[in-house]
C-alpha positions as CSV (number, residue, x, y, z in Angstrom):
1,Q,0.1,0.0,0.1
2,V,1.2,3.2,-1.2
3,Q,1.1,6.2,1.6
4,V,2.4,9.6,0.2
5,A,2.9,12.8,2.0
6,E,4.4,15.6,1.7
7,S,5.7,18.8,4.0
8,G,7.2,22.0,3.9
9,G,4.9,24.2,2.7
10,G,4.3,28.0,3.6
11,S,3.9,31.5,2.8
12,V,7.2,33.8,1.3
13,Q,8.3,36.7,-0.1
14,P,9.4,36.6,-3.8
15,G,13.1,35.6,-4.1
16,A,12.9,33.4,-0.7
17,S,13.4,29.7,-0.5
18,L,11.5,26.6,0.5
19,K,12.3,22.9,0.4
20,L,9.6,20.6,0.1
21,S,9.6,16.9,1.4
22,C,7.9,13.9,0.4
23,V,7.5,10.5,2.1
24,D,6.1,7.6,0.9
25,S,5.7,5.0,3.9
26,G,4.1,2.0,2.1
27,R,5.7,-0.3,-0.3
28,A,9.4,0.0,-1.7
29,P,9.7,3.7,-3.0
30,Q,13.2,3.3,-3.3
31,L,12.5,1.2,-6.6
32,L,10.1,3.6,-8.1
33,A,10.3,7.0,-10.2
34,M,9.0,10.2,-7.8
35,A,7.9,13.5,-9.0
36,W,6.4,17.0,-8.2
37,F,3.5,18.3,-9.2
38,R,1.5,21.8,-9.1
39,Q,-2.0,22.9,-9.2
40,A,-2.8,26.9,-9.1
41,P,-6.1,27.7,-8.2
42,G,-8.0,27.4,-11.1
43,K,-5.7,25.8,-13.0
44,E,-4.6,22.2,-14.3
45,R,-2.2,20.2,-12.2
46,E,1.1,20.4,-13.9
47,F,4.2,18.5,-13.8
48,V,7.4,20.5,-11.9
49,A,10.1,18.0,-11.7
50,A,10.7,14.1,-12.0
51,I,13.5,11.7,-10.4
52,S,14.3,8.2,-11.5
53,W,14.5,5.4,-8.4
54,R,18.2,5.8,-8.7
55,G,18.1,9.4,-8.9
56,G,20.1,9.4,-12.5
57,T,17.5,10.9,-14.4
58,I,16.2,13.9,-13.6
59,D,13.8,16.2,-15.3
60,Y,12.4,19.9,-15.0
61,A,9.4,22.0,-16.2
62,D,11.1,25.3,-18.2
63,S,9.2,27.2,-16.0
64,V,11.5,25.8,-12.6
65,K,14.9,25.0,-14.3
66,G,17.9,26.7,-12.7
67,R,16.0,27.6,-9.4
68,F,14.3,24.5,-8.2
69,T,16.2,21.1,-7.1
70,I,15.1,17.6,-7.1
71,S,16.7,15.2,-4.9
72,R,16.0,11.5,-3.1
73,D,16.9,9.6,-0.3
74,S,16.3,6.4,-1.1
75,D,17.4,4.8,2.3
76,K,14.7,7.0,4.0
77,N,12.1,6.7,1.5
78,L,12.3,10.3,1.0
79,M,11.9,12.9,-1.7
80,F,13.2,17.1,-1.9
81,L,12.5,19.8,-3.6
82,Q,14.4,22.6,-3.2
83,M,12.9,26.2,-4.4
84,N,15.2,29.0,-4.5
85,D,14.4,32.2,-5.9
86,L,10.5,31.8,-5.5
87,K,8.2,34.0,-7.8
88,I,4.6,35.0,-7.5
89,E,3.7,32.0,-10.3
90,D,4.5,29.3,-8.4
91,T,2.3,29.7,-5.8
92,A,0.2,26.5,-5.9
93,V,-0.5,23.4,-3.8
94,Y,2.4,21.2,-4.5
95,Y,1.8,17.4,-4.4
96,C,4.1,14.1,-4.4
97,N,3.5,11.1,-7.2
98,V,5.0,8.0,-6.7
99,G,5.8,5.2,-9.1
100,G,4.9,6.7,-12.4
101,N,6.0,5.7,-15.4
102,Y,9.5,7.5,-16.3
103,H,10.3,5.6,-19.8
104,G,9.8,8.9,-21.1
105,P,8.2,12.2,-20.3
106,Y,6.7,11.2,-16.6
107,E,3.0,9.8,-16.6
108,P,2.2,10.4,-12.7
109,S,0.9,7.2,-11.2
110,P,-2.6,6.6,-9.4
111,F,-0.9,7.6,-6.0
112,W,-0.6,11.0,-5.0
113,G,0.1,12.8,-1.4
114,Q,-2.6,15.1,-0.3
115,G,-0.2,18.3,-1.1
116,T,1.3,21.2,0.6
117,Q,0.4,24.8,-0.4
118,V,3.1,27.3,-1.1
119,T,2.2,30.5,-1.4
120,V,4.6,33.1,-2.4
121,S,3.4,37.1,-1.9
122,S,4.9,40.6,-1.5
C-alpha cells in the first residue's frame, strides 16, 4: 500500500526559498520513480520535476529550471524539492507522485499525497 505525504510548504516573499519533502511510508519507494506536480487556483495540475529510482535521470519543467532542485534519499524513502528564488507564479498546491511511468516524459501514477500549499506574495 502506497501512503504518500508532503510537507514543507508555507508563505514567503518573492526571492525566498523553501524545501518540500515527500515520504512514502508504503511499498518500496526506492524502486520507484517519483515526481512533483503543482496546481494553482483555477488551473490544471502541472508537472514540476521528476527523478528516477536511482536518481540518475532528472527532468524539470522549463518554468522552474535553474531555480528548483529535486533529490531523493532512497534509504529513508524521502524525496525533496529545493525551491530557490520563488516567484509569485510559483504559488500553488504542490503534490508528490510515486511510481509513475518514467520511460519518457513522466506519466503520473494514481498515488498522490494530499498536497502542501506554497504561497509567494509581497
